[in-house]
N, C-alpha and C positions, 0 to 999 in steps of 0.2 A: 514449553508452553504448547499443550495439545488440546486446544479448543478452537472453536469457530472464530474466524476473524475476517473483517473487511479491511483492506489496506490500500494505501496510496504510496507509490514509488515515484521518485523524480530523478531526472538526470542531473539536475542542479537546482539551485534556487531559481524559481520562476521558469524552469525548464520544462521539458516534456514530461507529462504525467501519465501514470498507468494505474488503473484501479482494478483490484481483484478481490477474490475471497478464497478462503482455504479452510481446511479442517486442522492444518498443522502449520502455524505461522512461521516457526523457525525453519522447518524443512523447506517450505515454499520460498521464503526470502533467500535462503541459501542457494536454491536452484536459480533464482534470478541473478544473484550476485556472482555465481560461478559460471554463468552463461551456459548452464547445462541444457536448457531448453531453447530451441529455435523459436523465433517469433518477435513480437513487438519490442519487448524489453531488451532483448539482445541487440536487435537492429538499431535501436535508438539510445542504447547505453543507459537504460532506466534501471538503476540498481539501488538507489538510496531510499531506504524506508523513512518516510517523513510523517506518516500518520497511520494509525490503526485503531480499530474499535473491536471489542470482543463480544461474542454472542453465545447464548446457550442453545438457541434453536436455528437449525439450518434454514428454515423459512424466513426467519428475521434477517439473517445474514445475506441471504439471496435477495431479499427485497431491498435491503439497504444498498447493496452493490448496484443493483439496477437503478435506484434512485440517484446515487452519486454519479453514475455514468451519464445520466440525463442533464445533470446540472451544468450551468454555464461555468466556464473556466474561472471567472473571477469569484464565483461562490466556492469553488474547490480550493482556490488559493486562500480565501478568507478562512475556510475551515481549517486548513493546515496551519495558517499563521496564528489562529486563536490558541491552539494547543502547542505549536512548535514555531515560535516567531523567527527563529534563526535557521529554520529548515535543517536542524541537526539530523544526522543519520541515527535512527533509533535502534539499529541493529544490536548494539551493546546492551541496550535495555531489555530486549526480548531474549537474549541468550543467557541471562543470569539465572 
């Protein structure tokens, strides 16, 4: 999966959330999961891919990432639960 994506990672259901964007979703999530990169996701154990959206334009992905980061926590949780009510790890879905 080599296209633009905005994603949300969680430490667990209703746990710590991380929002990011990337040009290569599989590579980026692998980096989070393997704790390859220092930072927030490694510090707080945020490795579970619970939500993502794909985009064709970098400007659209960047704008959406900024929008989601400004949202209230309950809005982010509602977005996740609308598409992924059990907070399943979507890793297997993106590596197919």
